[in-house]
Residue, then its C-alpha position, 0 to 999 in steps of 0.5 A: m500500500l502506498g498513499f495518504i489519508n486525510l483523517n478527521k481525528p476525533a477528540g479523545l485519541t492521540s495522534h499515535d492512537c490514530v496511527a495504531k487504528i489505521r495499522r489495524l484497519l489496513k493490516t499494515s505496519k508502516v503508517g505515520h502521521g504528519g503533525t501531532l494533534d493534542p488528544a482533545a483537538t479534532g480535525v485534519l491529521p495527515i496519515a501516510v501509508g507504506k513508503a509514502t511515509r518518506l514523503l511527509p517532509l515534502f508537504p507544505e508546513n502551513k496549517a490552519y485552525q479554528a480555536k475557542i479561547r476562554l478568558g478569565m481562566r488559567t490551566n497548567t496545560d493552557d487548555r481545558e484538559g488541564e488543572v485549573i490554577e486560577t480564575k478571574s472574572a473577565s466580564h468587563i473584557t470587550l471584543e474591541q480590546i481584544q481586536s486591538l491586541l491581535p496584531q501583536f500575534i501576527g508575523k514572526i513572533e517569539q513564543i514559549p511553548p506550553a509546559f505540557s508539550a512534546i518538545r524535548r529537553d535533555g532527552k525528555r519530553l516536557y510533558e513527562l517532566a511536568r507530570k512529575g512536578e518538575q519546573v522546567e522552562a520551555p525554550v523560546r521559539t520563533v513561529e509565524i502567524y499569517g493571520i487571525h480572524v475573529l469568528g465569534w464572541k460570547v460574553g459572560e464571566y468567562p467569555e469565549l473568543e472564536v478565531e480562525i488562525a493561519c500559521g506555520a509549523g511549530t505554532y502552539i495555539r494553546a500558547i496564543a490563548r495563554d498569552l492573549g489572556s495575559l495581555l488582558n490581565v485575566g488569564g486565558t486557556l484554549a477551550s477547543l481546537i479544530r485543525t482545518e488544514s495541514c499538509g495541504m489537506k483540508l477538513s472539508q475533504s477529510i474522512t473519519l475512522e468509522e468511514i475508513e472502516t466501513q469502506v475497508k469492509a466494503g472493499s471500496f477504500s482507496l488511498i490518496s495517491p502521491a501524485i495528487a497529494l504532492q501537486h504543490l511540487p513541480e512535475i517532470i515527465l520522464s521518457a521510458e529510457e530516462a525512467k529506467r535509468w533514474m529508477q536505477g539511481q542514475k543522475l540525469a542531465r537536463n536542460q534548463s529550458d526543460d525544467p526551469l524550477a530548481g529544487f524538489n520535483r515529483l517525477n512521473d513516467e509517460n503513462g502518469q505513473f508516479l516514480g518518486i522525488g528528484e532534485l534539480v541541482p546546477s552542474e558545470a554543464n547545465w542541470l542534473l536531476v538527482p534521485k532522492i526518493v525512488f519508488i520501484 
């Protein structure tokens, strides 16, 4: 089996749980995921099956989320799954106040990940240390937020802000909730999270575990082919002779006029069969197409 699944992850399962379920359903051991989702979060979890796991690093890193942020509450995990450590009435907070602060979160910003996160420090995950009660300061990291748009605002003692966030890899939405609450001096935590886009896959085109199981039993289940999933990469079509040589690991000389885009390319033969990934690199004569990931 070779291909991808645009999985709509349910709440309550870890990303690893989903991988394990896919392994059982498809009766294959080689399954991986692109981009961890917290257990309480739902939405797009890209799954790679078979040799397609080698292609995950080539996917777009941009992500998009719908998040609800609860103000007036702080938790030790920066989301509603954690222990509440402080509450404070935030009924006086207005949407106008919030909108005036949101630009501070746009662009490349420095972010401190939550203490309960999968980041490693001294060989251990931060959440492992946090669960033991150890006070460990998470390393500051630079992330990029492309946009934050307000979708809804619910007033009350602990008002909730619903937002749509487009961001780059490594961004913690929990940290945005926490930091917005700090700026408002009332505290904040993430109430719910849906990932609407990841690795170029969209929530509207996703499939649930239940739907996969039904389709597998009916014999109608199919994976997303690499040729479709990697459409963001330029395509190079090889002749039969070129394809044979490239599949044997040989570098192919190319003219710049034929392949104007340097970098990673998806390769197909003349019949549309996906062959793998090659990299165009400059050479003394012209260009070389170097095999990077070859599917035989």
